[in-house]
C-alpha positions in Angstrom: 51.0 70.3 -69.3 51.6 67.5 -70.9 49.1 64.8 -70.0 50.6 62.6 -73.0 51.8 63.3 -76.6 49.3 63.5 -79.5 49.0 60.8 -81.1 50.5 59.7 -84.6 47.6 59.4 -87.1 48.6 57.1 -90.0 45.8 56.2 -91.6 43.5 58.2 -93.5 40.9 56.8 -92.2 41.2 58.3 -88.6 42.1 61.3 -90.3 38.6 61.9 -91.1 37.5 60.4 -88.0 39.5 62.6 -86.1 40.4 65.7 -87.1 38.8 67.9 -90.3 41.6 67.9 -93.2 42.9 70.7 -94.5 41.4 70.7 -97.9 38.1 70.9 -96.2 38.8 73.8 -94.5 40.7 75.3 -97.0 37.5 74.3 -100.1 35.0 74.2 -98.5 32.0 73.7 -100.7 28.1 73.1 -100.6 27.6 69.9 -98.7 30.0 70.5 -96.8 28.5 73.3 -95.3 25.7 71.6 -95.0 26.4 69.4 -92.8 28.1 71.7 -90.9 25.0 73.5 -90.1 23.1 70.6 -89.8 26.0 69.2 -87.0 25.3 72.0 -84.8 21.3 72.0 -85.5 21.6 68.6 -84.3 23.9 69.4 -80.9 21.8 72.1 -80.4 18.4 69.3 -80.3 20.8 67.1 -78.5 21.4 69.8 -75.6 18.2 70.8 -75.1 16.8 66.8 -75.1 19.6 66.2 -72.7 18.8 69.4 -71.0 15.3 68.3 -70.5 15.6 65.5 -69.5 18.1 66.1 -66.4 15.5 68.9 -64.9 13.2 66.4 -65.2 15.1 63.9 -63.8 15.5 66.4 -61.3 12.5 66.8 -60.3 11.2 63.1 -60.3 13.8 62.2 -57.5 12.1 65.6 -55.9 9.0 64.5 -55.8 10.0 60.6 -55.2 12.2 61.7 -52.2 9.1 63.7 -51.1 6.5 61.4 -51.1 8.4 58.3 -49.6 8.7 60.5 -46.6 5.5 61.4 -47.0 4.3 57.5 -46.8 6.5 56.7 -44.3 5.2 59.2 -41.2 2.3 60.4 -42.9 3.7 63.9 -42.2 0.6 65.7 -43.4 -1.6 64.3 -40.8 -0.2 63.9 -38.1 0.1 66.3 -35.2 3.1 68.9 -35.1 4.6 68.0 -31.5 4.9 64.3 -33.6 6.3 66.6 -36.7 8.6 67.9 -34.3 10.4 64.2 -33.1 10.2 63.1 -36.6 13.5 65.1 -36.9 15.6 62.5 -35.2 18.9 62.9 -33.0 20.7 66.6 -34.3 18.4 67.8 -36.9 15.5 68.6 -33.9 18.5 70.9 -33.0 19.1 72.1 -36.2 15.4 72.8 -36.7 15.3 74.1 -33.6 17.2 77.6 -34.7 14.7 77.7 -37.9 11.9 77.9 -35.8 12.9 80.3 -33.1 13.8 83.0 -36.1 10.5 82.4 -37.1 8.4 82.4 -33.8 11.1 86.1 -33.6 9.6 89.3 -33.1 11.7 90.5 -35.7 14.6 88.9 -37.8 16.9 91.8 -36.0 15.8 89.5 -32.6 15.8 86.4 -34.0 19.5 86.7 -35.4 20.9 88.2 -31.3 18.9 85.5 -30.1 21.6 82.9 -32.3 24.7 85.3 -31.3 24.5 85.5 -27.6 22.4 82.0 -27.4 21.7 80.8 -23.4 19.8 77.8 -23.9 21.3 75.4 -26.2 24.3 75.5 -23.0 23.0 76.3 -19.2 24.7 78.6 -17.6 26.7 79.4 -20.8 26.1 82.2 -23.3 27.1 80.6 -27.0 27.1 81.9 -30.8 25.2 79.5 -32.3 26.2 81.2 -35.8 29.8 80.6 -34.7 30.0 76.7 -33.2 27.8 75.9 -35.4 26.9 75.2 -39.6 23.3 77.0 -39.7 23.2 80.2 -42.1 21.0 77.6 -44.6 18.4 78.0 -41.6 18.5 81.2 -41.0 18.7 81.9 -45.0 15.6 80.0 -44.6 13.5 81.7 -41.6 14.3 85.6 -43.2 13.1 84.0 -46.6 10.3 82.6 -45.4 9.3 85.7 -43.0 9.6 88.2 -46.4 7.9 86.0 -48.9 4.3 86.3 -49.1 3.4 82.5 -48.3 2.6 82.1 -44.2 -0.7 81.9 -45.3 -0.4 78.6 -48.1 2.4 77.1 -46.8 3.4 76.0 -42.8 7.3 76.5 -41.9 8.0 73.4 -41.4 6.8 72.7 -45.0 9.0 75.9 -46.5 11.6 73.9 -45.1 11.7 70.3 -46.3 10.4 71.0 -49.2 13.2 73.0 -49.5 15.9 70.0 -48.7 13.4 67.8 -50.8 14.4 70.4 -54.2 18.1 70.9 -52.9 18.2 67.1 -54.0 16.8 67.7 -58.0 20.0 70.0 -57.7 21.8 67.0 -56.8 20.4 64.6 -59.2 21.3 66.9 -62.1 25.3 68.1 -61.0 25.4 64.1 -60.9 23.4 64.1 -64.4 25.9 67.3 -66.1 29.1 65.8 -64.4 28.7 62.6 -66.7 27.6 64.0 -69.3 30.8 66.1 -69.6 33.1 63.8 -68.6 31.4 61.2 -71.8 29.6 63.5 -73.9 26.3 61.9 -73.8 23.4 63.1 -72.0 22.5 59.4 -72.1 25.8 58.6 -69.3 23.8 61.5 -67.4 20.6 59.3 -67.4 22.5 56.4 -66.4 24.1 58.1 -63.5 20.5 59.4 -62.5 19.0 56.4 -62.4 21.5 54.4 -60.7 21.2 57.1 -58.1 17.3 56.4 -57.5 17.4 52.9 -57.7 20.3 52.5 -55.3 18.7 55.1 -53.3 19.5 53.2 -49.6 23.2 53.6 -50.1 23.4 57.0 -51.7 20.6 58.9 -49.5 19.1 59.2 -46.2 17.4 62.5 -47.0 14.3 61.5 -47.0 14.2 60.3 -43.1 17.2 62.9 -42.0 16.0 66.0 -43.8 17.8 69.0 -41.6 21.0 66.3 -41.6 24.3 68.7 -42.4 25.1 66.8 -45.4 22.2 66.6 -46.9 22.6 70.7 -47.4 25.8 70.2 -48.2 25.9 67.2 -50.9 23.7 69.0 -53.3 26.4 71.7 -54.0 29.6 69.5 -53.4 28.5 67.7 -56.6 28.0 71.0 -58.4 31.5 72.4 -57.4 32.8 68.5 -58.8 30.6 69.2 -62.0 32.2 73.2 -62.1 35.9 71.2 -61.7 34.8 69.2 -64.3 34.4 71.5 -67.0 37.2 73.5 -66.2 40.1 70.9 -66.5 38.2 70.7 -70.2 40.5 71.7 -73.1 41.0 74.7 -75.7 38.2 76.8 -73.3 37.8 80.7 -73.8 39.5 83.1 -71.2 35.4 83.9 -70.4 34.4 80.8 -69.9 37.3 79.7 -67.2 35.9 82.7 -65.8 32.9 81.4 -65.3 33.4 78.6 -63.9 36.0 79.6 -61.3 33.3 81.3 -60.1 31.1 79.0 -60.0 33.6 76.6 -58.3 33.9 79.3 -55.4 30.7 80.1 -55.3 29.7 76.1 -54.5 33.0 75.6 -52.4 31.5 78.8 -50.0 28.6 76.7 -49.8 29.3 73.5 -49.6 31.8 74.5 -46.7 29.3 76.7 -44.8 26.9 74.1 -44.6 28.5 71.1 -42.9 31.2 71.0 -40.4 33.0 68.1 -42.0 33.9 70.6 -44.5 37.6 70.5 -43.8 37.9 67.3 -44.2 36.2 66.5 -47.3 38.0 69.7 -48.8 41.7 68.5 -47.5 40.7 65.0 -49.2 39.6 67.3 -52.5 43.0 68.7 -51.9 45.0 66.2 -51.8 43.5 64.9 -55.0 44.3 67.8 -57.3 47.7 67.4 -55.1 48.6 63.8 -56.5 47.6 65.1 -59.8 49.3 67.9 -59.9 52.6 66.0 -58.7 52.0 63.0 -61.9 51.4 66.4 -64.0 48.2 64.9 -65.7 45.9 68.5 -64.3 47.4 71.7 -65.6 49.2 73.9 -62.8 47.9 76.9 -63.1 43.8 75.5 -62.8 45.4 73.3 -59.9 47.0 76.6 -58.1 43.4 78.5 -59.1 41.5 76.1 -57.3 43.8 75.6 -54.4 43.2 79.1 -54.4 39.8 78.7 -54.5 39.5 76.1 -51.3 41.1 78.2 -48.6 39.2 81.7 -50.2 35.9 79.9 -49.5 36.5 78.4 -46.2 38.0 81.0 -45.0 35.1 83.5 -45.2 32.6 80.8 -44.3 35.2 81.3 -41.1 34.9 85.2 -41.4 31.2 84.1 -41.1 31.0 81.8 -38.5 32.6 84.8 -36.1 36.8 83.3 -37.3 35.5 79.9 -35.8 38.5 78.4 -34.6 38.3 75.2 -35.3 38.1 76.0 -39.2 41.3 78.8 -39.1 43.2 75.2 -36.8 42.7 72.9 -40.0 44.8 70.1 -41.4 43.6 71.3 -44.9 44.1 75.4 -44.7 47.4 73.9 -43.3 48.4 71.8 -46.5 47.0 74.3 -49.0 49.3 76.8 -47.2 52.5 74.4 -47.6 51.6 73.5 -51.1 51.5 77.2 -52.1 54.5 77.8 -50.5 56.5 74.5 -51.7 55.5 75.1 -55.1 56.9 78.2 -54.8 60.1 76.9 -53.9 61.0 74.2 -56.4 59.6 75.6 -59.6 61.5 73.7 -61.9 59.8 70.2 -60.4 58.5 69.3 -63.6 61.9 69.1 -65.9 64.5 66.3 -66.1 64.4 62.6 -66.7 62.6 60.0 -64.8 65.1 59.7 -62.0 65.6 62.9 -61.3 61.6 63.9 -61.7 60.7 61.0 -59.2 63.9 62.2 -57.0 62.6 66.3 -57.0 58.9 64.8 -56.2 59.8 62.8 -53.0 61.5 66.0 -52.0 58.4 67.7 -53.0 55.8 65.8 -51.5 58.2 65.3 -47.9 58.8 69.6 -48.0 54.9 69.6 -48.4 54.1 67.3 -45.2 56.6 69.0 -43.0 55.2 72.5 -44.0 51.6 71.3 -43.3 52.1 70.1 -39.8 54.3 72.8 -38.6 52.1 75.2 -39.7 49.2 73.3 -37.9 50.9 72.8 -35.0 52.0 76.2 -34.5 48.4 77.7 -35.5 46.9 75.3 -33.1 49.4 76.4 -30.6 48.3 80.2 -31.3 44.4 80.1 -31.0 45.3 77.0 -28.1 42.8 74.9 -30.3 41.5 71.1 -28.7 38.4 71.0 -30.7 39.2 68.6 -32.8 41.5 66.4 -30.6 38.7 63.7 -30.2 38.8 62.9 -33.8 42.4 62.3 -34.0 41.9 59.6 -31.1 39.3 58.1 -32.5 41.1 57.9 -36.2 44.8 56.3 -33.9 42.1 53.5 -32.5 39.8 53.0 -35.6 43.8 52.6 -37.6 44.7 50.3 -34.6 47.5 52.6 -33.3 46.8 51.7 -29.4 43.4 51.0 -27.8 42.1 54.0 -26.2 40.0 54.3 -23.0 38.8 57.9 -23.7 35.6 57.9 -24.5 34.5 60.1 -27.2 36.9 58.4 -29.5 35.2 55.0 -28.3 31.9 57.0 -28.4 32.5 57.0 -32.1 34.1 53.7 -32.5 31.2 52.2 -31.3 29.0 53.5 -33.6 28.0 51.5 -36.7 27.7 54.8 -38.8 32.2 55.4 -38.0 32.4 51.6 -38.0 33.7 49.8 -41.7 31.4 50.0 -45.1 29.2 46.5 -45.2 29.8 43.8 -47.2 26.0 44.2 -47.8 26.2 47.3 -49.0 28.2 46.2 -52.3 25.1 42.9 -53.1 22.7 46.1 -52.6 24.7 48.3 -55.3 25.6 45.0 -57.7 21.7 44.4 -57.7 21.6 47.0 -60.2 24.7 46.5 -62.4 26.5 49.6 -60.6 29.2 47.7 -58.5 30.5 45.4 -61.6 30.1 48.5 -64.2 31.9 50.7 -61.4 35.1 47.7 -60.7 35.0 47.7 -64.4 35.5 51.6 -65.4 37.5 51.9 -62.7 40.1 49.3 -63.4 40.5 50.8 -66.6 41.3 54.2 -66.1 43.4 53.4 -63.5 45.8 50.6 -65.4 45.4 53.7 -67.9 46.7 56.5 -65.6 49.7 54.9 -64.4 50.7 54.2 -68.2 50.0 58.6 -68.3 51.9 59.2 -65.3 54.8 56.7 -66.0 55.0 58.3 -69.1 54.7 61.8 -68.1 57.7 60.8 -65.3 60.0 59.4 -68.0 60.6 62.1 -70.2 61.0 62.1 -74.2 62.7 58.2 -74.6 60.3 56.7 -72.9 57.4 58.5 -74.6 59.1 57.7 -78.0 59.4 53.8 -77.3 55.8 53.8 -75.8 54.6 55.5 -78.4 55.9 53.1 -81.3 53.3 51.1 -79.3 50.9 52.6 -81.8 47.8 50.1 -81.4 47.9 50.5 -77.3 48.5 54.9 -77.2 46.4 55.0 -73.7 45.1 59.0 -73.6 43.7 60.5 -69.9 41.8 63.9 -69.8 43.0 65.7 -66.8 38.7 65.7 -66.1 38.7 62.4 -66.1 42.1 62.0 -64.3 40.5 64.1 -61.2 37.3 62.7 -61.4 39.4 59.2 -61.3 41.8 60.0 -58.2 38.4 61.6 -56.4 36.4 58.4 -56.2 39.4 56.4 -55.5 39.9 58.5 -52.6 36.5 59.0 -50.6 36.1 55.4 -51.9 39.0 54.5 -49.5 36.9 57.0 -47.2 33.9 55.2 -47.5 35.1 51.9 -46.8 36.6 53.2 -43.4 33.6 55.0 -42.4 30.1 53.9 -43.4 28.8 57.0 -42.3 30.6 59.2 -45.5 29.7 56.4 -48.0 27.1 58.7 -49.3 30.4 60.8 -50.6 31.1 57.6 -52.3 28.4 56.1 -53.9 26.6 59.1 -55.2 29.9 59.5 -57.7 30.6 55.8 -58.0 26.7 56.8 -60.3 29.1 59.1 -62.3 32.2 56.5 -62.9 30.5 53.6 -63.8 27.6 56.0 -66.4 30.5 57.7 -67.7 32.8 54.9 -68.4 30.1 52.8 -70.1 29.5 55.8 -72.7 32.6 56.7 -72.7 34.6 56.1 -76.2 37.6 56.5 -75.3 36.9 53.4 -73.3 35.6 51.2 -75.5 37.9 52.3 -78.1 40.9 51.2 -75.4 39.4 47.6 -75.1 38.3 47.3 -79.0 42.4 48.3 -79.7 44.2 46.1 -77.2 42.1 43.4 -78.9 42.4 44.3 -82.2 38.6 44.7 -82.9 39.3 48.7 -83.5 36.6 50.8 -85.3 35.0 53.6 -85.0 31.7 52.3 -86.3 31.8 49.4 -83.6 32.8 51.9 -80.7 29.6 54.1 -81.5 27.2 51.5 -81.7 28.9 49.8 -78.5 29.4 53.9 -76.2 25.1 53.5 -76.9 23.6 50.2 -76.6 25.7 49.2 -73.5 23.9 51.9 -71.5 20.5 51.8 -73.2 20.5 48.1 -72.3 21.4 48.4 -68.5 18.9 50.9 -68.7 16.2 48.6 -69.9 17.1 46.0 -67.6 17.2 48.5 -64.8 13.4 49.6 -65.6 12.6 45.4 -65.7 14.2 44.9 -62.4 13.4 47.4 -60.2 10.0 49.5 -61.6 7.5 47.4 -59.7 9.6 47.9 -56.3 9.7 51.3 -56.8 6.2 51.4 -57.6 4.9 49.4 -54.4 7.4 51.1 -52.5 6.0 54.3 -53.4 2.4 52.3 -52.7 3.2 51.8 -48.8 1.4 53.4 -46.0 2.7 53.8 -42.8 1.9 56.7 -39.7 4.2 57.7 -37.2 4.2 56.2 -33.2 6.5 57.7 -30.7 3.3 57.4 -28.2 6.1 58.3 -25.4 8.0 60.6 -26.5 4.5 62.4 -27.4 3.7 62.4 -24.2 6.9 63.4 -22.2 6.6 66.7 -24.5 3.1 67.7 -23.7 4.2 67.1 -20.0 7.4 69.6 -19.6 5.4 72.0 -21.8 2.6 71.9 -19.4 4.1 71.5 -15.6 7.5 72.9 -16.4 8.3 76.7 -15.9 9.8 78.0 -19.1 13.2 78.6 -17.7 13.5 74.7 -16.4 17.1 73.2 -17.6 17.6 69.9 -18.9 19.6 67.3 -18.2 19.4 63.6 -20.4 21.0 61.9 -23.5 22.2 64.7 -26.0 19.5 62.6 -29.0 16.5 63.3 -26.7 17.6 66.4 -25.3 17.8 68.4 -28.8 13.8 67.5 -29.1 13.1 68.9 -25.9 14.9 71.7 -27.5 12.7 71.9 -30.3 9.5 70.5 -28.8 9.0 72.7 -26.0 12.0 75.3 -26.0 13.1 74.6 -22.8 16.8 74.8 -21.3 19.7 72.1 -22.1 22.8 71.2 -20.2 24.3 69.3 -23.7 23.2 69.0 -27.5 24.3 66.5 -30.0 26.7 68.9 -32.0 29.7 67.4 -30.5 32.5 69.6 -32.1 33.5 71.7 -29.0 35.6 70.4 -25.8 34.0 72.1 -23.2 30.7 70.1 -24.8 31.9 66.9 -24.8 33.5 67.2 -21.0 30.1 69.0 -19.6 28.0 65.8 -21.8 30.7 62.7 -20.3 29.8 64.7 -16.7 26.4 64.5 -17.5 26.0 61.1 -18.2 27.1 59.7 -15.0 23.8 59.6 -14.8 24.0 55.7 -16.2 27.6 54.7 -15.0 27.5 53.6 -11.6 28.6 56.4 -9.0 26.7 57.8 -5.8 23.4 59.9 -5.4 25.8 63.1 -4.1 28.4 62.9 -7.1 25.4 63.0 -9.5 23.6 65.4 -7.4 26.6 68.1 -7.7 27.6 67.7 -11.0 24.1 68.3 -12.3 23.7 71.2 -9.9 26.9 72.7 -11.6 25.3 72.8 -15.1 22.6 74.5 -13.7 20.0 71.3 -13.8 16.5 71.6 -12.6 15.5 67.9 -14.5 16.8 65.1 -15.6 15.5 62.4 -17.6 16.3 58.9 -17.1 16.0 56.3 -20.8 15.2 52.9 -20.0 16.7 51.9 -23.6 20.4 53.5 -22.5 20.2 52.3 -18.2 19.1 48.6 -19.6 20.9 49.1 -23.5 20.9 45.8 -26.1 21.6 47.3 -28.5 25.2 47.2 -28.5 27.2 44.5 -27.2 29.0 43.9 -24.3 31.7 46.7 -24.2 30.4 49.6 -26.6 26.7 50.0 -24.3 27.2 53.6 -23.3 27.2 52.7 -20.1 30.1 50.2 -20.7 31.7 53.4 -22.0 31.5 55.4 -18.6 32.6 52.0 -16.5 35.9 52.4 -18.5 36.7 55.5 -18.5 35.9 56.1 -14.5 38.1 52.7 -13.9 35.5 50.1 -12.8 35.0 46.3 -13.9 31.6 46.5 -16.4 28.2 44.7 -16.0 27.6 41.1 -17.6 30.0 38.0 -18.7 32.7 39.0 -19.9 36.5 39.5 -19.1 37.8 43.3 -18.1 41.2 44.9 -18.1 42.9 44.4 -14.8 43.1 47.3 -13.5 39.4 47.8 -13.5 38.1 48.3 -10.2 34.7 47.3 -8.5 32.9 50.9 -8.2 31.2 51.2 -4.5 28.3 52.7 -5.6 25.5 51.1 -7.4 24.5 52.1 -11.1 22.4 54.9 -10.7 19.9 55.4 -12.9 18.6 51.4 -11.6 18.9 52.0 -7.9 17.0 55.7 -7.9 13.8 53.9 -9.5 13.9 52.4 -5.8 13.3 55.1 -3.9 16.1 55.1 -1.5 16.1 57.6 1.5 19.7 58.6 0.1 18.1 59.2 -3.3 14.8 61.2 -3.0 16.8 63.8 -0.4 18.1 64.7 -4.1 16.0 63.4 -6.5 12.0 63.2 -7.3 10.4 61.4 -9.9 7.8 63.8 -11.2 7.4 62.1 -14.6 7.2 57.9 -15.5 6.1 56.1 -19.0 7.0 52.4 -20.4 10.5 54.9 -21.6 11.0 57.3 -19.5 11.6 58.6 -15.8 11.7 62.4 -15.0 12.8 63.7 -12.2 13.6 67.2 -10.4 16.2 67.8 -8.0 16.0 69.6 -4.9 17.3 72.8 -4.8 19.9 73.0 -1.4 21.0 75.7 0.0 
């Protein structure tokens, strides 16, 4: 593999700076040995100090987010039900399985309850370990049961402290990646400080603790660090093998803990594919990474009882296609520019065609439709036609799945992160384009470029990988706000690396004819120090104020509802309602649900759409029939949904239901011409009038300012 040819050294001074001379190697004297020994001691000292700083910053970050969580909720002082309610939306569902395992009579019974679960979806028995990524809850619950800590630490604290501890792993991995790229731990220090000062945009762990990304992203950062090390040149065979093992373990853990693993891995595979096509990475290492990715995900597939959504993922099809295409096209990287470009275009087309064919074949064999809502969402999001699909519109109307807000960049700019990032990104992209052209051009073009002695550009494989990584994940973040946490954390790494990179400053100084080794090192170390001083001066007082601000959890209506359910309904009662609320109902009361927020199953999506007819314009008979078909005993109506104002017209839940049902929406505004008025009023509004047609089927048994609970009659 050739990224660029070695630059010919014409000046004696540069030889001394960049390579040891033959004379020194052949005739070492006492002074040179002393220098060598001093250099080794200095390296050991630097690594020791850098390691201590990395661990210290990781632990400080864990303490920081844990303190913010405590200060925001007064978590140590509120009741158990309030703690559980604080796990918002699907977070409560995930934590409920940890609680279920803790409360089980034995570990075996707990596992049996997850594999044969009949409380998460009424009138159905499902395998939780297959459907959801909850092995982390299983592992933690087993660990809690076997360790002698029950008397000292409550289960909830063991859980949240583990997640806050993973933030230490996350920060250390970012620190190490930046250090590996730049060659100085000062870069890692800057990356960690940027991560902390941009916390609003780099993590949300302190208020969505059990969310899958908070488990997965630390392992993903470890994987990036391992890949960065793997792509360094002149590694010993034992170093390569150990690093490949680290890549495999971190890839496996990342994939095991997040249901969106296949999409992240697909983007990573695309990054490797692009770089390999332009001959910017060692082909052998790229092939190993493809195999590791597939192996890690297939192992997860086995642990998830051969989850069909993994087998039918585009990622599996793409990686298999690349390996097949590389076997067919063995001479891909030989020939001149036009010849290489022709082969490259053919290679890309072959890989794309094979990917689509393999994916379609697998989905046909498995009869897989679990991820169809994602493709409908993507099609509508990027303007390939409007859709009335309820599931796709549910995503489109959520802010988290919209475009990245512009105020994100103003916040990132306050810490200078965005400015530095754009500056480094521009330089590295220009370098990558030149290197890619040079690699494709062949020897004649290389010789021509080498005549431009002062502008010779190099790009190391590890830097090239991190460049394409940040570009692709940046595109993902710009298009989908929820994915910004993949980008912003790596933005900290990439910007700090560029600011502390000898290559970057060397290139700039050479282009303006001011290059000397002393100037390069002066700028390399002074710029990050100045940036760190600025960040400390501007943001330290704000961080101290944030840590001193005390709040308290307050949601009396939901607490009252949970207490009522536990005290006034049988343990076998089945509840219907919104996905988000029902996750809390399962966690706090253990009652059976009709639907829940884990949306990666076609049958569940259809079920949720049917349950949500309680907020549509349907007759009481229709709603009663639908609810009873799922075994519902109680239905919970929420005023915040029935009279929703959070979203604009067309994106309120009731509007999405009206459109899906072919009904005209409420309020002033245009409607599509084929929408018709409904024959019935809105169910959630009309049921409160206690009309005979409603009281025949529904009896109100609980009410407060937010919730209304109705018991369904059991007609023969």
